[in-house]
N, C-alpha and C positions, 0 to 999 in steps of 0.2 A: 534528492533521490530518497526518501525516507519519511505489546506492552506485555497471594496467588495460591492457590490451594489446589490439591489434587481433585480431579473430577472423575466420576464414573463414565465409562464409554458407552454411548448408544451405538450398537453395532447393527447396521442395516444390511440386509441381503438383497434389497432393491435400491433403486436410486434414492439419494437424499432428496426429500420433497420440500424442505424449508418449513419454517414455523407457521407461515401464513397460508400454506396450501396453494401458493401462487403457481406452482408447477401444474397442478390440476387445472387451474383456471386458465392458464396459458400453455396448454399442452402442445409440445412439438411432436410430430409423428415419428421422428427418428430419435427421440430422447430416451428410449429404452434399450440402447445398444451397449450398455455398460458390460464389460467383461465379467464373467462369473469369478467367484473366489477372491473378491477384493474387499477391503475394509473401508467403510465410508462413515464419516464423522459429522455430527451436528456442529454447526459453526460456533454455538455458544458453549460447547464442550471443549472443542479445540478448533481454531480457525485455520483451515488450509487455504491460503489466499493467493491470488494472482493479481498483480496490478496490470490491468488491461487498458490503460488510459490511451494508448496509441492505436488500438485496433481499428477503430472507425477510420482514422486517417490513413493507416496503412492499406486497408482494403480499398479505399478510394484511390489509392495510388498503385493498384495492380498487385498488391500482396495477396498471396493465396496460402491457406493453411490446410494441412493434410494430416490424416491419421491412418497409418498403414497404407499410405499411397492414395487414399481417397479424400478428395476435397470435402471439407466440412466447415460448419460454423465454428470458429475458434472457441466461442463460449461453450458450445456443446462438447468440444474436445476436452476442455478443462473440466467440465462437469463430469464427463465420463471417466476421467482419470482421478476423480476424487476431490476436486476443488469445491469448497462450500462458500467462499467469499470472493467477491471481486472488489479490488481497491481501485479508486478512480480519483484523479486530481481535478480540482476546479480552480481555474484562474479567473480573476475578476473581470477584466476586459482585454483579452489578448489580441489587440488589433494587429500586432506584428505578425501573428500567424496568418491573418488574412492577407497581408502583403505578400506572402509566399504562396498563397493558394487562391489567387484571383478573387479575393474578398471573403472566401469561406473560412470560418473560424473553427478551431478545435480546442478542446479543454475549456470551452466556455459553457454557459448554462445549458444551451440546447444540445450540444455534443455530449455533455455529461448526462443529460436526461436520456439520450439515446443509449448510452452505455449502461446506465442503471436499469433502463427498461429491458434491455437485452439480458442482463444478468438475472433480473427477477423473473423474467419469462421462463428461465430454466430452474427456478427455485433457489437461486444463489443469493446469499446475503450481500450487503454492500458496506464497504468502508469508504465514506466520502472524505477526501483529503482537501481541506480548505487551505490554500496557499496564502490567502490574503495579499495577493500580488497579481500583477498583470502577466507575470512570467515566472520562471523557475525561482523557487525559494529554497535555499539551502543554507548551511552554516555561515557562508560568507556573503550571501546575497538574499536580502529580504526587502526588496524595493516596495515602497508604498504605492498602491494603485494610483495612477495619474489622477483619477477623480477625487482622491483624498489628499492630494499634495497641498502643502501649506496649512494643514489642520494641526492644531495643538493637541495635547494629550486628551482633554475633555472631548474635543471634536472627533478624534480617532476612536476613543472608547465608544462613543455613540454610534459611529459608523460601523465598527465591528459588531456591536450588538444588533443594530438594525439590519445589517447585511446578513448576518448569521440567521436571524429570525426569519427574514424574507426567504432565504434559500430553503430553510426547513419547511416553511409554509407552502412554498411553491411545490416542493416535492410531495408534500402531503396532498395537495390538490391533484396531483398526478398519480396518487396511490403508490408513491415511490419513496417513502420515508426510509432513510438509511438506518441500518442496524447499529452502525458505528460512525462516529464523526471525529475527524482530527481538527483540533484548533491549532492550526499552523503546521508547517512542514520543516523538519530539521531545524528547530529554533534554538540552536546552541547558544547563540549570542543575542537572542531576542527576535523581534519581528517588527515590521513596519518601520524600517530605518528612515531617518535617524532618531525619531522620537522614541521608538520602542527598543532601540539598541542598548544592550548592556554596556555601560561605560563606567570605568572606575569602580567596578564592583557594585554598581547601583542597579538593582534588579526591580526597583519599584515600578517604573513605567511599563516594563515588559509584563510584570505581574498584573498590573491594572488592565492591560489589554487582554491578557489571557482570561482574566475573570469576567470581562465583558462578554467574550465569546461563550464562556461556560454558562454565564447567567442566561444568555439567549437560549441555549439548548435546554437548560432546566426549566425556563419559563415556557418554552414550547411544549415540553414533555408533560406539563401539568394537565393539559387537556388532550394530548395526543394518545392514540391507542398504542402506538409503538414509541418507546422511549430510547433514543439513541444513546449508546455508551460513548463516553467522552474519552478520547485519546489525546495525550500530550506526547510530542515527538522530539527525540534527541538523536543525533547521529553518533554512532559508535558506542559500544559497551564501555570502553575505557573512559568515556565522558559522563556516563549515565549517573553514577553516584554523586559526583560533583554537581551536575546540573540539577538533579531533583532536590538535592539539599539546598541549593541556592534559590530555586523556584519556590520551594515551600517555605523556607525560613526567612529569606530576604524579600522574596516577591509576594509572600502571603497567600500563595495558591495551594489549596488543599482539596477542593471539590472536583476531582476527576476520577475516572474509573480504571483507566489502563495507561501504563507507561509504555509507549511505543518506542522502539529502538531500531535504527538502521545498523545492520551488522555486515560490513564488507571487510573480508580478511585483509585486503590490500591496504586498508586504512587504519587497521587496529594493531595492537601489540600483543594480542592474545595468541598463544602458540599451540594450545591443546584444546580438544573438545571439552575436557573436564573443566577447564578454566571458564569456558562459556557457561556451562551449567552452574558452576559455583557462583559466578557473577550474578546470574539471574536469580538464583536462590537467595543470595544476600540482599538483593534489591527488594524482593518480595517481603522478606522478613523485616527489613529496616523501615520500609515505607508503607507496608500493608496495602499495596496496590497490585492489581493484576499486571503481568508483564508479557509483552508480545513483541516478537521481531516483526516489524512492519515493512522492512526492506532487507533483502539479502540476494545474493546471486553467486554463481560459481561458473567459470569458463569450461566449455567442453572442447575447445580448440584454441590454438594460437594463430589460426588462419583468419582471413577476412573474405567476405563475399562481395565486397565493393571497395571503392577507393576512399570511403569515409573512415578515417583513423579511429580505431576502437579505443574506448575509454580505458579499458584494461586489456593489456596485450595478450594475457594468457601465458606469458613467458616466465612468470614467477608463481608456480603452484604453491599451495599451502602445505604445511607439514603433513606428510603421509597421503596426500591426494594429488597424484600426477594429473595433468590436464588431459582429460579424455571424456568420452561420453559416459563410460562406466563410473569414473571418478566424480563427475558432476552429480550423478544419481547418488553415489555413496556419501558425498559431502553433505548434500541437502538432507538426505535421510538421517545421517548421524547427527547433524545439527538439530533436526526436529526432535529426535529422541532425547537429546540433551535438554532442550527447552521443556519437553513434557516431563522428564524426570525431575527437573528443577521446579516444577509447578507452574511453568508458563502457560499461556492460553492461546498461543497461535504463532504461525510462521507464514509470512506473506512474501512471495518472490517478486522482485521488482522487474517489471517489463519483460516477462518471459516470452511475449509475443512480438517483441520489437525486431522483426526480421527485416532483411533488406527489401527495398521497393524503390519507387521513384519519389518517395516522400522527401521533402526538404525541411531542414530547420536552419537555425542561424549559422551553423557551422559546417554543414555538408548535406549531401544527398545520399539516401539509403539508410544505413543503421550504423551507429558506433557501439552497438551492444549485441550484434548478432552472434558473437562468440560466447555470450552469456545467456542467450535465449534458450528456450526449451524446444526449439525447432531447428532442424539442420538447414543447410543452405538451399535445399530444395523445398523447404516448408513442411517437412515431415516431423511429427512429434517425436521427441527424443525420450530415451528411457527415464530421464530425470523427472519427467512429469508424474511418474508413478510413485514419487515420494509421498504424494497426497493420499494414496490408498494403501500404504504399507501397514502391516499389523504391529503397531507400536505397543510398548509396554507402559501402561499407566499405573 
């Protein structure tokens, strides 16, 4: 599930159009419905992001998204509420997804192409999250793709390089180069287990794999018109300093642009908003890298819309933020202000559109996240979505 300097704000009174003018080129007839008196930000000033990896699959399973009771394209809904970045995960070859969907795959190359095309048609930037796995990659699970099984370190390094370069060239051929790219997802203990797993405080293998992915992006960027910013990703602020110190000093990795962090209050020991800001400021100063929250969420209810048990119950609210629609908005708004004040460069909400539907995964049918989504159980956009267009102090 899961990166500094102060910047001047570009304040728009019309819709954010994106750096490449793609909104003009792919204009949607209803894309000028943005409410007045909202603040909209350029993604490379501050990223207001939403991970919409599940949307295609949810819509294929009867999920419907609404804004003020009117059914709309969810990408448009997020755009109209101030989103300027869509984050999307890419799995290497997720055949297990096809087993649940009569052979149809999601979070594979074609599905991600569809998500990126939808995002860019509305002028939204993209953060492409490479998991380097056939399924979920997180701190405890970093399974090597089946196609790469039994490869040694040199073989995996070459595979990471060639795969990353292929992905970027493929999206270049589709005019869909991502603005940002993650080399791994929540790689606290490494990636591509067991070869790339950090064992006995040995970060060398992991570092070599990261450097292969980074080199592929840099080599691609030499001749590309758009040069993706590289994000490295660790789960939880409490782990960030330890992790970056080891990745850079013991793993020998220095060439990246953004430190991406997952921040979920239920998994961290931070108890005040000021601590969040202080942590981000310290990371910026110590490592001289941009810092971005690439995953976060807050529950708006402790109820469920289906029988799929929720990942977080909503029964344990964070300090000063009772679980409610209003508190969900206040939490993410206050968190974003802390990130901005600390010199961070973005906040991306994880799977805010994972509403209940007939969609299946390995563990259930529906959603295990609908109480953290930015839509209610009827599919209507919640107030929290407007955290992206709030008038923040920079």
